[in-house]
N, C-alpha and C positions, 0 to 999 in steps of 0.2 A: 504494500500500500504506500501511497505517497507519505514520506516522513518530513521532518522539519526542513532539510535541505531542498527537497522537491517543492515544498510550499513556498519557501523563500525564493527559489528560482522563479516560480510562477509569479510571485509578487513583483519581483524585479522586472519580469517580462511584460507586465500590464500597467505598472504604476504610472509611468510617464505617459503612456498612450491613452489612458482613460481618465486621469485626473483632470477635473474641470468639465467633464462631459455632462450633458443634460440627458436624462433618461426619457426616451420617446415612446417606448412600448416594452411590455414584459409578457413573455409567454411561458407558462408553466405546463410541463408534460405530466408524465406519470408521477405519483407521489414519491417523494424522497424520504429520508430517514425521519425528518421532522417537518411539520408544516411551515410554510413561509411566515405565517404570523400576521399577515395583513393582506388585504385585497391587492392583487397584482397591479391594478390600475391606480392604487394609492401611491405607487412609486413614480408614476409618470410626472414629469416636470421637475423632479428633484435633481440636484447637481451632485456628482461624485467629487468630493473635495480632496480625498487622500486615500491611499491604499496601504494598510498596515498588516502586520502579522502578529499573532499571539499563539505560541506553540504551533500547532498544526492548523490553526484557523486563520483564514484571511479576513480582514476587517475592511470593508468599504465604507468609509465615512461619507455620509450624505449631509446636505444642508438641513435635513430633517431626519434624524435617526441614523442607523448604520445597518449594514448587511453583514452577517457572519457566514462565511462560506467554508464548508468542510468538504474535502475531496473524497472522503470515505476510503473504500478499499481499492477502487479502480478509476476514480474520477480524474478529469483534467479540464482545464479551462482553455478556450481559444478566444482570441481577440483579433478582429479584422474588419476591413471595410466591406468585403464581399465574400463571406463564408459560403461553403457549399450548402445545398438544401439540408434542412434538419433531418436526422435519421432517427431510428427507433430508440437509440440510447441517449438522445439529447433531451434533457428533462428541464432545463431552465435556460431562457435566453432573454437578454436585455439589449434592445437596440438603443443606441445613444447617438448624440451628435458627433462623436469621435469614433464610431464603429460599433460592432456587435460583439457582446461578451456572451459566450455560450458554455454551459456546463454539460460535459458528456460523462455519463456514469453508468456503465453497463450493469453493475450489480446494485445500484441504487442505495448504497450505504452512505452516500454523501448527503449534504443538506445546504440549503440557503435559508437563513432565518433573519427576519427583520426585528430589530429592537429599537426602542426610542433612544437609548444610550447604554453605556457599559454597566450602569447601575440597575438597569431593568432586570426583572426576574429571569427573562429568557437568556440574557447575556451572562448573568451570574451563574446560572445553571451550567453553562458550557465552559466558562472561563474561570469561575471562582476557585476551583481546587487545583489549578495549574501551578506547577513549581516555577522556579526562577528561570529566566531565559539564559541558555548556556553561552551565548555570544555577547552577553551584556556585562557591564562592570559589576552588576549585582551578584553574579555567579562567582563565589569565592571558595577558596580551599576550606576555610573554616565552616562555611555553610554546608558544603558537600560532606565534610567529615561529620558534622553534627547530624545531618540527615541520614547518613549511612549507619551511624552509631545507634540510632533509635530503632533500627529494624534488624530482626534476625532472619529475614528472608534472604534468599540468594541474591547476590549483588545485581545480576542481570535483571531479575524481576523488579528490583527496586528502581533501576534505571528506566525500565519500560513503563512503570506506573505513572511517571510524569509528575509525581508529587514532590520529589526532591529537586529535580532538574527536568525541565520540560523538553520534549522533542527528540530524545535519544531513543529512536525506534529500533526495531529488530535488527536491521542491517547494520546500523551504526553502533549498536551496543556490542555486537560481536567484535567489531573492528576496534573500538576504543579499549575494550578489555584486553584484546591481544596486545595493543601497543603499551598498555600499562602493565602487562605481565601478570594479570589477575585471572584466575580460572572463574568462569561464569557461575559456578555452583557454590562458591565461597559465601559464607554468611556475611552479610554487610557489616554487622556489628563487630566482626573480628578483624577488619582491615585497618591496619595502622596508618598513622598520619603520613609517613613517607610514601606509602603506596597510594594513598588518597591524592597526594600532590601529583603523582604520575598520572593518575586517572583524570584529574582536573585538566592537566595539560592535554591529554589524549582526547578528551571530549571536545575541547575547543579546536584543536588541530584537525581532527577528523571532520567535524561538521563544517568548519570553514573551508576545508579542501573540497568537501562534497559540493558545497555551493559553487565554488570556483569551477568545478568540473561539470556543472549543470545538473547535479543530482545523479540518481541511479535509475536507469531504464532497464527493468528486468522483464517487463511484459509490455505495458502500453503507456507508460508515463511519457509525456512530452510537455515542454513549456508552452506558454500561450502562443508562441510563434511557430510551434511544431518541432522545435529542436529537441533531440533526445539527450539524455544525460550519459556521462561516461565514467563516473566514479567506480562502477562495478568492475570495470576492466582492470583496476589497480587494487582491488580488495585483497587484503592479506589472508583472510580466512573465510569470509562469508561466501557460501556457495561452492566451497572447494573441498568437500568431503573426500577423504582418501587421497587427496593430492598432496604433494610435498610442500611443507612450510617454506615460504620464501626466505625465512631467516635462518632456519636450522636444518631443513630437509626432512624433519620428522613428519609423519602423516597428520593431516588435519582431520579432526573428528567432528561428527555431528551428533548431538543429542536433542531430545525434546524437553522443553521447559514451558509449562503452561500452554501446551499445544503449539508452541512456536519452535522453529528450528534454531538451534544454537551451534555455532562453529567455534572451535578453539584448537590450539596446538598443544599436544600432549607434553611437549618439552618446554616450550617458551612460557606456558602458563601452568606451572606446576601447582600453584596454590594461590 
């Protein structure tokens, strides 16, 4: 599914192109994960003033409220002046004075939700429990250490929960734990400060690099201009079960944690 780097790449690919646009029409297709929360025609005439991101949510600020967009398991946004005709998987479309913004979501786990502001109940329900942004100055070693110390769950599960630090999804959790030399099954509360420092650096480096490389395209992710991501081509462990570790040559292993695939090196990540 699109993770933080893919959502940030999407934000960067639409922010300049749609900021200042006036909404001219809104078309809603089959129901998505949550309802829009307002009549589609109620958005007509509103201006998109900015495009932000919080975790895996895109926030389109309007001159009256905001739209929270989640890409779900398989969603992607396209922005253009003349997009092809809508297909069966195109479930939300907004025509504006600067082009058409369209959400394609084959599995319909995504959503577009309107809220009057970030203090509204709809917004707090989606954003209220999210942890700190990993690429911001608020993400500190001390904060990460305290968050991990408070849980006895495996470290990878804590990273995926998004409550300590937001946006470290399945692909990138395997990668950051490899770079930090931490096995994904280790209890969070047992990880010492020195290793937490390495983990903090790895989280920031991996996510920043993934954004730089356009995210990861494993199946159908593409940015709003149709470009695919390339981070998956340089992954150290993710998706490389039984292949040789690029650092030591030992086999990369795959296990299941919470119904998700986890990859690690049996030698580089001893504990």
